[in-house]
C-alpha positions in Angstrom: -53.1 -80.9 48.4 -53.6 -77.8 50.6 -53.2 -77.2 54.3 -56.5 -76.1 55.7 -57.1 -75.5 59.4 -53.9 -77.4 60.2 -54.9 -80.4 58.1 -53.9 -81.4 54.6 -57.0 -81.6 52.3 -57.2 -82.5 48.5 -58.5 -79.6 46.6 -61.2 -81.8 45.1 -62.8 -82.3 48.5 -63.0 -78.6 49.4 -66.4 -77.2 49.8 -67.8 -73.9 48.5 -66.8 -71.9 51.6 -63.4 -73.4 51.8 -62.6 -72.8 48.0 -63.7 -69.2 48.5 -61.5 -68.8 51.5 -58.5 -70.3 49.7 -59.1 -68.2 46.7 -59.1 -65.1 48.9 -55.8 -66.1 50.4 -54.2 -66.9 47.0 -55.2 -63.4 45.8 -53.1 -61.7 48.4 -49.6 -62.0 46.6 -51.2 -60.4 43.4 -52.0 -57.3 45.4 -55.5 -57.1 44.1 -57.8 -54.3 45.5 -60.1 -55.5 48.2 -63.1 -55.0 46.0 -61.6 -57.2 43.4 -61.0 -60.0 45.9 -64.5 -59.7 47.0 -65.8 -60.0 43.5 -63.7 -63.0 42.7 -64.9 -64.7 45.9 -68.5 -64.2 45.0 -68.1 -65.7 41.5 -66.1 -68.7 43.0 -68.9 -69.2 45.4 -71.5 -69.0 42.7 -69.6 -71.5 40.4 -68.7 -74.0 43.1 -71.9 -74.0 45.0 -75.7 -73.9 44.3 -77.7 -73.9 42.2 -75.5 -76.6 40.5 -73.7 -78.4 43.3 -73.8 -81.8 41.6 -70.3 -81.4 40.3 -67.0 -80.1 41.9 -65.3 -77.4 39.8 -62.3 -79.7 39.5 -64.6 -82.2 37.7 -65.7 -79.6 35.3 -63.8 -77.8 32.4 -64.0 -75.5 29.5 -67.5 -76.7 28.3 -69.1 -76.0 31.6 -67.4 -72.7 32.1 -68.4 -71.7 28.6 -72.0 -72.6 29.3 -72.0 -70.7 32.5 -70.5 -67.5 31.1 -72.7 -67.6 28.0 -75.8 -68.0 30.1 -74.8 -64.8 32.0 -74.9 -63.0 28.6 -77.8 -64.6 26.9 -80.2 -65.6 29.7 -79.3 -63.1 32.5 -78.3 -60.3 30.1 -75.5 -58.9 32.3 -73.2 -56.2 31.4 -69.9 -56.9 29.7 -67.9 -55.9 32.8 -70.0 -58.4 34.9 -69.2 -61.2 32.4 -65.5 -60.3 32.3 -65.3 -60.3 36.2 -66.9 -63.7 36.2 -64.4 -64.9 33.5 -61.5 -63.5 35.4 -62.6 -65.1 38.7 -63.1 -68.5 37.1 -59.8 -68.4 35.3 -58.1 -67.6 38.7 -60.0 -70.5 40.3 -58.8 -73.0 37.9 -55.3 -71.6 37.2 -54.2 -70.5 40.7 -56.3 -72.7 43.0 -57.0 -75.9 41.3 -53.9 -75.9 39.0 -55.9 -76.5 35.8 -55.1 -74.6 32.6 -58.4 -74.1 30.7 -58.2 -74.1 27.0 -59.4 -71.2 24.8 -63.2 -70.8 25.3 -64.1 -70.9 21.5 -67.8 -71.1 21.9 -68.2 -68.4 24.5 -70.9 -65.7 23.6 -69.6 -62.4 24.8 -71.9 -59.6 26.3 -71.7 -56.5 24.2 -70.1 -53.5 25.7 -72.2 -50.4 25.0 -70.6 -47.2 24.0 -71.9 -44.6 26.5 -71.2 -40.9 26.5 -70.4 -39.4 29.9 -72.8 -37.0 31.6 -71.4 -33.5 31.9 -73.0 -30.8 34.0 -72.7 -27.1 33.1 -70.9 -24.8 35.5 -74.4 -23.4 36.8 -75.6 -27.0 37.3 -72.5 -27.9 39.3 -73.0 -24.8 41.5 -76.7 -25.7 42.0 -75.8 -29.2 43.1 -73.0 -28.1 45.4 -75.4 -25.6 47.1 -77.6 -28.6 48.3 -74.7 -30.3 50.0 -73.2 -29.5 53.5 -70.5 -30.8 55.8 -68.0 -33.5 54.7 -70.0 -34.5 51.5 -69.9 -31.0 50.3 -66.1 -30.7 50.8 -65.6 -34.0 49.1 -67.8 -33.0 46.1 -65.8 -29.9 45.9 -62.7 -31.9 45.6 -64.2 -34.3 43.0 -65.1 -31.3 40.8 -62.2 -29.0 41.7 -59.4 -31.4 41.6 -60.8 -34.2 39.3 -60.4 -36.9 42.0 -62.1 -40.3 41.8 -64.5 -41.0 44.7 -62.4 -43.6 46.4 -59.3 -41.4 45.9 -61.0 -38.7 47.8 -62.3 -41.0 50.6 -58.7 -42.4 51.1 -57.0 -39.1 51.4 -54.6 -38.9 54.4 -53.5 -35.8 56.3 -50.0 -36.0 54.9 -51.3 -36.0 51.3 -52.8 -32.5 51.5 -50.2 -29.6 51.3 -51.9 -26.4 52.1 -48.7 -24.5 51.6 -48.2 -25.4 48.0 -51.9 -25.9 47.2 -51.3 -29.5 46.2 -52.9 -32.9 46.8 -51.0 -36.1 46.3 -52.9 -39.1 45.3 -51.3 -42.3 46.5 -51.8 -45.7 44.9 -54.5 -44.6 42.6 -56.0 -46.6 39.7 -53.4 -48.8 38.2 -51.3 -48.4 41.5 -50.1 -45.0 40.2 -49.3 -41.9 42.3 -49.9 -38.3 41.0 -50.2 -34.7 42.1 -53.1 -32.5 41.5 -54.1 -29.0 42.7 -55.9 -28.1 45.9 -58.8 -25.9 44.8 -58.7 -22.3 46.3 -62.6 -22.7 46.7 -62.3 -25.4 49.3 -59.0 -24.5 50.9 -60.4 -22.6 53.9 -63.3 -24.8 54.7 -61.0 -27.9 54.3 -58.6 -26.6 56.7 -61.2 -26.0 59.3 -62.5 -29.5 58.7 -59.0 -30.8 59.2 -58.7 -29.0 62.5 -62.0 -30.7 63.6 -60.5 -34.1 62.5 -57.4 -33.4 64.7 -59.6 -32.8 67.6 -61.5 -36.0 67.0 -58.1 -37.8 66.8 -57.0 -36.4 70.0 -60.1 -37.6 71.7 -59.6 -41.1 70.2 -56.1 -41.2 71.6 -57.2 -40.2 75.0 -59.7 -43.0 74.9 -57.0 -45.6 73.9 -58.0 -45.6 70.3 -56.7 -43.4 67.5 -55.4 -46.2 65.2 -56.0 -46.3 61.4 -55.2 -49.0 58.7 -51.9 -48.7 57.2 -51.1 -49.8 53.5 -49.5 -53.2 53.0 -46.7 -54.0 55.6 -46.1 -50.5 57.0 -47.7 -51.6 60.2 -45.0 -54.0 60.8 -42.2 -51.8 59.8 -43.5 -48.9 61.9 -45.6 -50.2 64.6 -46.8 -46.9 66.1 -47.3 -45.1 62.8 -51.0 -46.1 62.7 -51.6 -43.6 65.5 -49.6 -40.7 64.2 -51.5 -37.7 62.8 -49.9 -37.7 59.4 -51.5 -41.1 58.6 -54.9 -40.2 59.8 -57.9 -39.9 57.2 -58.8 -36.5 56.0 -62.5 -37.6 56.0 -62.8 -40.0 59.1 -65.8 -42.2 59.7 -68.1 -41.4 62.6 -67.7 -44.8 64.3 -64.8 -46.8 65.6 -64.3 -50.5 65.0 -62.0 -53.1 66.4 -59.6 -54.8 64.1 -59.9 -58.6 64.7 -56.2 -59.3 63.8 -54.6 -56.8 66.0 -57.3 -55.8 68.5 -56.7 -52.1 67.8 -59.6 -49.7 68.0 -59.5 -48.0 64.7 -61.3 -45.4 62.6 -62.0 -46.0 59.0 -62.4 -43.3 56.4 -65.9 -42.1 55.5 -67.6 -44.7 53.4 -68.1 -43.8 49.7 -71.7 -44.6 49.9 -72.3 -41.7 52.2 -71.1 -39.3 49.5 -73.0 -41.2 46.8 -76.3 -40.9 48.7 -75.7 -37.1 49.4 -74.8 -36.4 45.8 -77.9 -38.2 44.5 -80.2 -36.4 46.9 -78.6 -33.0 45.9 -79.2 -33.8 42.3 -82.9 -34.5 42.9 -83.2 -31.4 45.0 -81.6 -29.3 42.3 -84.3 -30.6 39.9 -81.7 -31.6 37.2 -82.9 -33.7 34.3 -79.6 -35.6 34.1 -78.5 -38.8 35.7 -75.6 -37.3 37.6 -73.3 -39.1 40.0 -70.1 -38.4 41.9 -68.2 -39.4 38.8 -70.1 -36.8 36.7 -68.3 -34.1 38.8 -65.0 -35.5 37.6 -66.2 -35.6 34.0 -67.3 -31.9 34.4 -64.0 -31.0 35.8 -62.2 -32.2 32.7 -64.7 -30.7 30.3 -64.7 -27.3 31.8 -60.8 -27.3 31.8 -60.8 -28.1 28.0 -63.3 -25.4 27.4 -61.1 -23.0 29.2 -58.3 -23.8 26.7 -56.1 -26.1 28.7 -54.3 -28.7 26.7 -55.7 -32.3 26.8 -52.3 -33.8 28.0 -52.4 -31.7 31.1 -56.0 -32.6 31.8 -55.0 -36.4 31.4 -52.2 -36.0 33.8 -54.5 -34.4 36.5 -57.1 -37.1 36.0 -54.3 -39.8 36.3 -54.9 -41.2 32.7 
């Protein structure tokens, strides 16, 4: 039984939408990333709902799960990472929501994981791409290449994490929930400082308008109720629009969405006329490759990358 909207409901009677909602709630204690929760919710909805609604997930077992996952690999020809995401979501559905321990899936056909070599740009190609960018996407691309940041790490930078005095950037809660310190590239320092001053002016205008809030990690908003309006917690790259948080009613500003940078870099690569499939992550690969070419030891490069 589970309490749903102030009523006790057997799990076997929950519909697709309710199962998805319960799955999202059960994922909270595991501290999964928001993207992981959304991925699991999509697979739960796909397994529990159409096109095969004749059986509830509680009535199915290892045979049906094996057939579903095998069809993804054989019929739909999905990538190995997609099949693994579906597998993990369904294991979570049965183990954590329905309380059913699935046996080993012996007959499962696994999608093959291809061995791809990363794309790396030369220094001249990086320079050509950066010349096609401007404003915030240019600064962010410079940080991806000059500091080896992942795209989301760059988007989620807060003011307190950039130390202009020591030329250091602190990455908080990176991949694997790990913190690390990397360098602030001198090529971007002056322009980034000017950008931060513009962000401060924007924050002051937000405060004057009764806004100025940002999302805080985990439970810090309860521990420090006013920290969400403090300058130190503001995003280095704020979004252009405000939104109202439904749970608190606060008028908040999110960080610049990663798709903005992705589109800008893609357009820059096309304008530069490169015959390579380069993305934001390519700048990070190029950062590591160029450091190794300059004679830096691989362990130092790995630490800078957060590996």
